[in-house]
N, C-alpha and C positions, 0 to 999 in steps of 0.2 A: 349571524356570525360572518366574520370576514375571512373568506376563504384564502384569499391572496396572502394576508398575514400569516395564517396557520401554515400555510406551505413553505413560507420563506424562512420560518423559524428553525433553528437546528432541532432535529427530532430526538436526538441523543445526547444527553449531558454527561461528560466524562470529566473526572478530576483534572485539575491543572497543575497539580503537583508532581514533579518527578518522582519515580520510585527510588529506593536508596540504591538498589541494583544498578540502575541507569546514571545515577550520580556517581557511583563508583566507576562505572565504566567510563564516562566522561571525564573524570579525574585520570584515570589511567590513560585515556588518549592523549590528553595533554602532557604527562609527565613520563610515561614510558609506554610507547608504541607497541614494543614486543609483549609486554604483559598485557596489554589491551586485547591485541589479537589472540594471544593464548587464553584469555577469559572469554572471548567470543567462541573458540573452537570448543572450549570445555563446556560451556552453555549449552551448544546445539550437538556434541558429538554422541551423546548417550540418548538422546530424544527418538524413540521409536514410533510414537504417535503422529501421523501426519500433521493433524490440526495444531498440535503443539510445536511441532518443528516450524511449521509455517509462521506461527505467531512468533516464535523466538527470532526466527530469520528476519523477519519484518522489523521487530524490534531492534535488533543489532544493526541493520542497515540504517534504519532511522538514525541510530546513534551515531554510526561511522559517518553519516553525511550531513549529520546536524540539521536534519529534517523534522518540520514540526508536525508532519502527517505522514503516515505510510499506508498504502493499501496494496492488496495483493489479489490478483485476478487470475482465474485458471479457465481454461478452455473445457466447455463441455459439449457434447453431441458432434465432434469432428468426425467420428466415423459415420455419423447418420447423415451426413451432408448439410447439417444445419447446425453450424457451431455457434456458440453463444459464449460471451466472457460472463463469469460468475464470480462474485467476490467472496473470498474465503476469509480474507481480513479486510475489513474496510474501515478507514478513517481511524487507524490506530495512531493515538497521540503519542508521539516519541516521548519517553520519559515517563509514561503511565503504565499501569498494569495492562496486561493482554486483553484486548477485547476483540472476539471474532465479531463478524457483523450482527449487530443487535436486532436488527428489524427484520431478519431474513436475509436471504442473497440477494444482492442487488445484481441484475442482468444487464448487460450491455450488448446490443446486436453487433454480429461480426462486421468488422470494417468502420463501425461507426467512432467518431470522435479520435482523440489521440490514442487512447488505449486500443480501440479496434484497429487503428492503422498499425500500431506497433505489433500486434498479434497476427496481423495479416501478411505483413512485409517481413517482419523480423528485424526490422531496423530500429536504433536507438533514438529517442526524442529527447533533447535537453532544451528547455526554453527558459529564457530570463524572464520573459513576459508571456506566460502561457494563454491569456485570454486574447493575445493578438493572433495567435496562431489560428487559421481558417478553420483547423480541424478541431479546436477546442469545444467542447461540448459542455455547457452549463448546467445541465439538467440536475447533475450530482450536487452541484453547489447550491442549487436552490432547495433540494431535499436537506442538506446537510447545514446549510448556512454557511458554509467555507468556501472562498473562492481561492483558488491557487495563484499565486503570483508568479513563482518558478516552479518548473516540473520537470522531473526527471523520469522517464518512463522506458523499461528496458524489458525484452522478452528473457522469459526463463525457459531454458532448453534442457531436455532429458539426455541420457547418456547418447541416444542415436541422433542428437542435434535437432530433433524435432521441438517446436514451440509448444509447451504445455500450458 
């Protein structure tokens, strides 16, 4: 068996067709920005489950930015002195149903790659050619078979302005 070929193939196959909900939001975004944002607020305002809320937020951000993929990583172990970035929503295709990380959580060591840099420093990174950034880590691309061209990575902060 060719191990290299099996590693480079995407491990998860997701539908390539946008959901009707995302189609509706994209249409609103183009025709009525006010209703578009109202629809997003209605979508997330009554959600109490953190996992569902995270999924909805990621899908809506992907729609707002016309992103073809969205991932959400949260910090675990910060109080123990060994922080790690853990995927809660990974490789969400904008316009598909919500998919939490399917193969278990993906863990990124603190400070590694662009994701780790953003979590450690709190600075936003926006790159037109992500692979040319020296911090870019292609390990996730080898697992998923997807290579980011453009990339926007931002920290999420809680009410105390701490990166979560």
